[in-house]
C-alpha positions in Angstrom: -0.3 0.1 0.1 1.1 3.4 -0.8 2.1 5.8 1.5 -0.9 8.3 2.6 0.1 11.8 2.3 0.4 13.9 5.3 -2.3 14.5 7.7 -4.8 12.4 5.5 -6.7 8.9 6.6 -8.5 6.7 4.3 -11.9 5.7 5.4 -15.3 4.6 4.0 -17.8 7.0 2.2 -20.1 6.0 4.9 -17.7 6.6 7.5 -17.1 9.9 6.2 -21.0 11.7 5.5 -24.6 10.7 6.0 -27.1 12.0 3.3 -30.1 14.2 4.3 -32.9 12.1 3.5 -35.5 15.0 4.2 -38.6 14.1 2.3 -41.1 17.0 1.7 -44.2 17.6 -0.4 -43.6 19.8 -3.2 -46.7 21.2 -2.3 -45.9 22.8 1.0 -42.2 24.6 -1.2 -44.2 25.7 -4.3 -41.8 28.8 -4.9 -39.0 26.5 -4.5 -36.9 25.2 -7.4 -37.3 21.3 -8.5 -34.4 19.8 -10.0 -34.7 16.1 -11.8 -32.2 14.0 -13.6 -32.5 16.1 -16.7 -31.6 19.4 -15.1 -28.0 18.4 -14.0 -25.4 18.0 -17.0 -23.7 14.7 -17.3 -19.8 14.8 -16.4 -20.0 18.5 -15.6 -21.8 19.2 -12.4 -23.4 21.9 -14.0 -27.3 22.5 -13.9 -28.7 23.5 -17.1 -32.4 23.8 -15.8 -34.9 23.5 -13.3 -39.0 23.9 -12.8 -41.2 25.7 -10.3 -42.0 22.8 -7.6 -45.7 23.9 -7.9 -46.0 21.3 -10.9 -44.7 18.6 -9.4 -47.0 16.1 -7.1 -45.0 13.2 -5.7 -42.8 14.0 -2.6 -39.4 15.5 -3.3 -36.0 15.7 -1.5 -35.3 19.1 0.3 -31.6 20.3 -0.5 -30.3 23.3 1.0 -27.5 25.9 -0.8 -24.3 23.9 -0.4 -25.6 20.7 -0.6 -24.4 17.9 -3.2 -26.7 16.1 -5.1 -25.5 12.9 -6.3 -27.8 11.2 -9.4 -28.1 7.5 -7.9 -30.1 6.3 -11.3 -27.7 5.2 -14.2 -24.3 6.3 -12.2 -22.1 6.2 -15.4 -24.3 9.4 -16.5 -21.9 11.4 -13.7 -24.7 13.8 -12.4 -23.3 15.3 -9.6 -24.0 19.1 -8.6 -23.9 21.5 -5.8 -26.7 24.3 -6.0 -26.0 27.4 -4.2 -29.9 27.8 -3.4 -32.5 25.9 -1.1 -35.0 23.5 -3.3 -36.4 20.3 -3.8 -34.8 17.3 -5.8 -35.9 14.2 -7.6 -35.5 11.1 -5.3 -33.1 9.5 -8.1 -30.9 12.3 -6.1 -28.9 11.7 -2.8 -28.5 14.9 -1.0 -25.3 15.3 0.9 -24.9 18.2 3.7 -21.6 20.0 4.7 -20.0 18.5 7.9 -16.9 18.7 9.8 -14.9 15.9 8.7 -16.2 16.4 4.7 -16.9 19.4 3.1 -19.2 19.3 0.0 -17.2 21.6 -2.2 -14.6 19.0 -1.5 -16.8 16.2 -1.5 -18.7 17.4 -5.1 -15.4 16.9 -7.0 -14.8 13.8 -5.2 -18.0 12.1 -7.0 -17.1 13.3 -10.1 -14.0 11.6 -10.3 -13.6 8.6 -12.5 -12.6 6.3 -10.2 -15.5 6.9 -8.1 -18.0 6.6 -11.3 -16.4 3.5 -12.0 -16.8 2.1 -8.7 -20.7 3.0 -8.5 -21.4 2.0 -12.7 -20.5 -1.5 -11.9 -23.0 -1.9 -8.6 -25.8 -3.3 -10.7 -26.7 -4.1 -14.0 -29.6 -3.9 -16.2 -31.4 -0.6 -18.5 -32.0 1.5 -15.7 -28.8 1.2 -13.2 -30.0 2.6 -9.7 -27.2 2.6 -6.8 -27.8 2.8 -2.9 -26.2 4.8 -0.2 -25.4 1.4 1.5 -23.9 0.4 -1.8 -21.7 3.5 -2.8 -20.9 4.1 1.1 -18.3 1.3 0.9 -16.4 3.4 -1.3 -12.6 4.0 0.0 -11.4 7.3 -0.3 -9.1 9.5 0.8 -9.9 12.7 3.6 -7.2 15.5 3.6 -7.5 18.2 6.6 -10.5 20.4 6.2 -7.8 23.3 5.3 -6.2 21.3 2.9 -9.8 20.5 1.3 -10.4 24.2 1.0 -6.9 24.6 -0.8 -8.1 21.5 -3.3 -11.2 22.9 -4.3 -9.7 26.4 -5.0 -7.0 24.7 -7.1 -9.6 22.5 -9.0 -11.7 25.5 -9.7 -8.7 27.7 -10.6 -7.4 25.3 -13.5 -11.0 24.0 -14.2 -11.9 27.9 -15.2 -9.6 27.9 -18.0 -10.2 24.6 -19.3 -14.1 25.5 -19.2 -12.9 28.5 -21.6 -11.4 26.5 -24.0 -14.1 24.0 -23.8 -16.9 26.7 -24.2 -15.1 27.7 -27.6 -14.5 23.9 -28.7 -18.5 23.4 -28.4 -19.3 27.2 -30.0 -17.1 26.2 -32.9 -19.0 22.6 -33.4 -22.1 24.5 -32.6 -21.1 27.1 -35.8 -20.2 23.7 -37.8 -23.5 21.9 -37.5 -25.1 25.5 -38.8 -22.4 25.6 -41.9 -23.3 21.9 -42.5 -27.1 22.5 -42.8 -26.3 25.8 -44.9 -23.9 23.9 -47.3 -27.0 21.2 -47.9 -29.8 24.0 -48.2 -27.4 26.2 -50.7 -27.1 22.5 -52.8 -30.7 21.6 -52.8 -31.8 24.9 -54.0 -29.0 24.9 -57.1 -26.9 27.4 -56.1 -23.9 25.1 -55.6 -24.3 24.2 -59.3 -25.1 27.5 -60.9 -21.9 27.9 -62.7 -22.4 24.0 -63.8 -25.9 25.3 -64.9 -24.6 28.0 -67.2 -21.8 25.7 -68.5 -24.4 23.7 -70.0 -27.3 25.4 -70.4 -27.3 24.4 -74.0 -28.4 20.7 -73.4 -30.4 21.1 -69.9 -34.6 20.3 -69.9 -36.6 22.3 -67.8 -38.1 20.9 -65.0 -41.5 20.5 -66.3 -40.0 18.0 -68.9 -37.8 16.6 -67.4 -40.7 15.5 -64.9 -42.6 13.7 -67.5 -39.4 11.6 -68.2 -39.0 10.4 -65.0 -42.6 9.3 -64.6 -42.3 7.7 -67.6 -39.1 5.8 -66.5 -40.7 5.1 -63.4 -43.7 3.5 -65.3 -41.8 1.4 -67.1 -39.8 0.0 -64.4 -43.3 -0.7 -62.3 -44.4 -2.7 -65.7 -41.1 -4.0 -66.3 -40.6 -5.6 -62.7 -44.6 -6.4 -62.3 -45.3 -4.4 -59.4 -48.9 -3.6 -58.9 -48.9 -2.4 -55.0 -46.9 0.6 -56.2 -48.5 3.8 -54.3 -48.8 7.2 -56.2 -47.9 10.1 -53.6 -50.6 12.6 -53.7 -50.5 16.0 -55.4 -48.0 18.1 -55.2 -49.5 22.3 -54.7 -48.0 25.0 -54.0 -50.1 25.9 -51.0 -49.0 23.1 -49.1 -45.3 23.8 -50.0 -45.3 27.7 -49.8 -42.5 26.9 -46.9 -39.9 25.5 -49.9 -36.9 27.9 -51.6 -37.6 28.5 -55.3 -35.9 26.7 -57.6 -34.0 27.3 -60.6 -36.3 26.9 -64.1 -34.1 23.6 -64.7 -35.0 22.2 -61.0 -38.4 21.3 -59.6 -40.3 20.2 -56.7 -42.3 17.2 -56.6 -43.0 14.3 -54.0 -40.4 12.1 -53.5 -42.6 8.9 -54.8 -42.4 9.6 -58.5 -38.4 9.1 -58.2 -39.3 5.7 -56.5 -41.0 2.3 -57.3 -42.3 2.3 -54.0 -41.0 1.7 -50.7 -40.2 -1.8 -48.5 -40.2 -2.3 -44.6 -37.2 -4.8 -43.8 -37.6 -8.2 -42.1 -39.0 -8.9 -38.7 -37.6 -12.3 -38.2 -35.7 -12.8 -35.2 -31.7 -11.7 -35.0 -28.8 -14.2 -33.5 -25.5 -13.3 -32.4 -24.2 -15.4 -35.0 -25.5 -16.5 -38.8 -24.7 -16.4 -42.3 -25.0 -12.9 -42.9 -25.9 -9.4 -41.1 -29.0 -7.7 -40.3 -28.7 -4.2 -40.4 -30.9 -1.9 -38.0 -31.2 1.6 -37.0 -28.2 1.3 -34.5 -26.0 0.8 -37.4 -26.8 4.0 -39.3 -24.1 6.4 -38.1 -23.8 10.5 -40.1 -25.6 9.0 -43.2 -23.2 5.8 -43.4 -23.2 2.1 -42.1 -21.3 1.3 -38.8 -20.8 -2.4 -39.0 -19.8 -3.2 -35.5 -22.4 -4.3 -32.9 -24.1 -6.6 -35.7 -26.7 -9.3 -35.2 -27.2 -11.7 -38.1 -29.5 -14.2 -39.6 -29.2 -17.8 -42.1 -33.2 -17.8 -43.2 -32.8 -18.1 -46.5 -35.8 -16.7 -47.5 -35.3 -13.5 -45.3 -32.1 -13.3 -47.5 -33.6 -13.6 -51.1 -36.4 -10.9 -50.0 -34.2 -8.3 -48.1 -30.6 -8.6 -49.5 -29.2 -5.6 -50.1 -28.3 -4.1 -53.2 -25.2 -1.5 -53.9 -26.8 1.9 -54.1 -29.7 1.4 -51.4 -30.8 3.9 -49.6 -32.4 3.1 -46.3 -34.5 5.3 -44.2 -35.0 4.8 -40.3 -38.8 5.1 -39.6 -39.1 4.7 -35.7 -37.1 6.4 -33.2 -36.3 8.9 -30.6 -37.6 12.6 -31.9 -34.3 13.9 -33.1 -33.1 10.7 -34.8 -35.7 9.3 -36.8 -35.3 10.0 -40.4 -31.8 9.3 -40.1 -30.6 7.5 -43.6 -27.6 5.6 -44.5 -26.6 4.4 -48.3 -25.4 0.8 -48.7 -22.5 0.6 -50.9 -22.2 -3.3 -51.1 -19.9 -3.2 -48.3 -20.6 -7.0 -47.6 -23.8 -8.8 -48.1 -26.3 -7.9 -46.0 -30.4 -7.5 -45.0 -32.0 -5.1 -43.2 -34.5 -5.0 -40.0 -38.0 -3.9 -39.7 -37.5 -0.5 -38.7 -35.8 0.5 -41.5 -37.0 1.3 -45.1 -35.9 0.6 -48.0 -36.4 3.6 -51.2 -36.6 1.5 -54.4 -35.4 5.0 -56.2 -35.0 5.4 -60.1 -31.6 4.2 -60.6 -31.5 6.0 -64.0 -33.4 8.8 -63.0 -31.6 9.6 -59.0 -28.4 9.3 -57.6 -28.5 7.2 -54.7 -26.0 9.6 -52.9 -28.4 12.6 -53.8 -31.2 11.0 -52.5 -29.3 10.1 -49.1 -27.9 13.8 -48.3 -31.4 15.4 -49.3 -33.0 13.4 -46.8 -30.6 14.6 -43.7 -30.8 18.3 -44.8 -32.9 20.8 -43.2 -35.2 20.8 -45.5 -36.7 17.3 -45.3 -36.0 17.0 -41.7 -38.2 20.1 -41.7 -41.0 18.2 -43.6 -40.4 15.0 -41.3 -41.0 16.9 -38.2 -44.3 18.2 -39.6 -45.7 14.8 -40.3 -44.1 12.7 -37.8 -46.5 10.4 -35.5 -45.3 11.2 -31.6 -45.5 8.3 -29.0 -44.1 7.6 -25.7 -40.4 8.5 -26.4 -40.7 7.5 -30.5 -41.7 9.0 -33.3 -43.0 7.6 -36.5 -42.6 8.0 -39.8 -44.3 5.2 -41.7 -44.0 4.5 -45.8 -46.7 6.6 -47.1 -45.5 9.7 -45.5 -41.7 8.7 -46.7 -43.1 9.0 -50.6 -45.2 12.4 -49.8 -41.8 14.0 -48.8 -41.0 17.1 -51.1 -37.9 16.1 -53.5 -35.9 18.4 -55.8 -35.4 17.2 -58.9 -33.2 18.2 -61.0 -31.0 15.9 -64.4 -28.7 12.6 -63.1 -25.8 14.7 -64.2 -26.1 17.9 -62.0 -26.8 15.7 -59.5 -23.7 13.8 -59.5 -22.2 17.1 -59.9 -23.8 18.2 -56.3 -22.9 14.9 -54.6 -19.0 15.8 -55.7 -19.4 19.7 -54.3 -21.1 18.1 -50.9 -18.7 15.3 -50.6 -15.8 17.5 -51.0 -17.0 20.7 -48.4 -18.9 17.9 -45.9 -15.5 15.6 -46.1 -13.8 19.3 -44.4 -16.4 19.6 -42.3 -16.0 16.1 -40.8 -12.7 16.3 -40.8 -12.9 19.5 -38.5 -16.1 18.1 -36.2 -12.9 14.9 -35.6 -10.9 17.7 -34.8 -13.0 19.3 -31.9 -14.1 16.2 -30.8 -10.6 14.7 -30.2 -9.9 18.3 -28.7 -13.2 17.8 -26.2 -11.8 14.0 -25.2 -8.2 15.4 -24.5 -10.0 18.3 -22.2 -12.0 15.7 -20.3 -9.1 13.2 -20.0 -7.2 16.2 -18.5 -10.1 17.6 -16.1 -10.0 13.6 -14.6 -6.2 13.9 -14.6 -6.5 17.2 -12.4 -9.1 15.3 -10.1 -6.8 12.2 -9.9 -3.6 14.5 -8.8 -6.0 16.3 -6.2 -7.3 13.2 -4.5 -4.2 11.4 -4.3 -2.5 14.5 -2.7 -0.5 15.5 -5.6 -2.4 18.7 -6.5 -1.4 21.3 -3.2 1.2 21.0 -1.1 0.6 19.6 2.3 0.8 21.6 5.3 2.4 20.6 8.5 0.6 23.3 10.5 -2.7 22.1 9.2 -4.9 19.7 11.9 -4.6 16.3 10.9 -7.7 14.5 9.4 -7.1 11.8 12.0 -6.8 14.6 14.5 -10.6 15.7 13.8 -12.2 12.5 13.6 -11.3 11.6 17.2 -12.4 14.9 18.2 -15.7 14.1 16.0 -15.7 11.1 17.7 -15.6 12.2 21.3 -17.9 14.6 20.8 -20.6 12.0 19.8 -19.5 9.9 23.1 -20.1 13.2 25.3 -23.3 14.1 23.6 -24.7 10.4 24.1 -23.7 10.3 27.8 -25.0 13.5 28.6 -28.3 12.1 26.6 -28.0 8.8 29.3 -27.9 10.6 32.3 -30.8 12.8 31.4 
């Protein structure tokens, strides 16, 4: 065992502090602020919201300014906070008051450190793991003298202040990139990025109405060729329903997505397994308009494989997910044989009229997301966009040659954005690692110097014990 820093002691958390445990009715404190788990930011100890206690019905935990709130639900989220006001908190928080041995300023950062997060995260399993104080009370920590605790907290906050400025700048840059990405996509599907190309090819381009006639004729031919009898036509496109759409060049036009497809197709509902002949792509495999080939499930069902086998160029649409993720898409490039699961929709687009990547990129643009938000069906924590709604999306059509130009320009610009985003993510990860390195040094006695004049924590412990014993004797005498 390594030698303890001067004046420090090693104890279980339960030996150092006890929860407050004060439960009250929100109706008794309607003017207080109520904090739920969503109101504390993961990892950072920041409070990012709150609601009036008058809106709550169930009993809540009361806290006082300076108390530490520890989120016991899904402890890997690392939700710790120290409000500077009196209020009420969800029962999913354990509330710790200040005491003689362990200052809450110090405790906030101690519970936020990686070794404690790892300890608490492995106590229980399941989708909603929840820890109790009896469990986390078994965590062993080093306790410095009270004065040193104050010096440690001051140094942590000094270092974190500089670190947070850098992190805030990185997050601001990341948000600006998101805005820029959507601006690039918006301009692409308004025909602005290819204006010069059109000027150079103006003698060879059809106007939008003529092009649409060719598209519909090709659709009819494909439907007849493959004997499809259940393909639905989209609804009539009217300017009144889409007056929010941008104006397009004469060579472009807005129509329903369904006119450039031979229908849409839901994936397999058969049960998948951990091993099998070929993978079954699920909605979790769609990441950033591409397929992530990690975390796969498989099937060996020959009928399912024959029916749902993907072809290079297929675009898959995620029809069910949380509101912010429903509608995400990916382009299958033939990486390896695969089929697709039931929550995904294959768009059987016209190869001779539509570029697969053009379709994929458009469905991830603000225009498509805006329409999806208008038509999606919302349920409990889930939204849904079915195949009929999908074929009625607005779609900006232009010649296949110009679509390829759009894709080439977007691939170049988006690759730069992707690389910049990756660089920002790397810097954020480095910042988080530095944050945890600071905490590790702090709680091993290496962040600030020990002062031999500080009262050792062991002496304080003995005095506290003596005071408790004296108090107990007085009560017995009385």
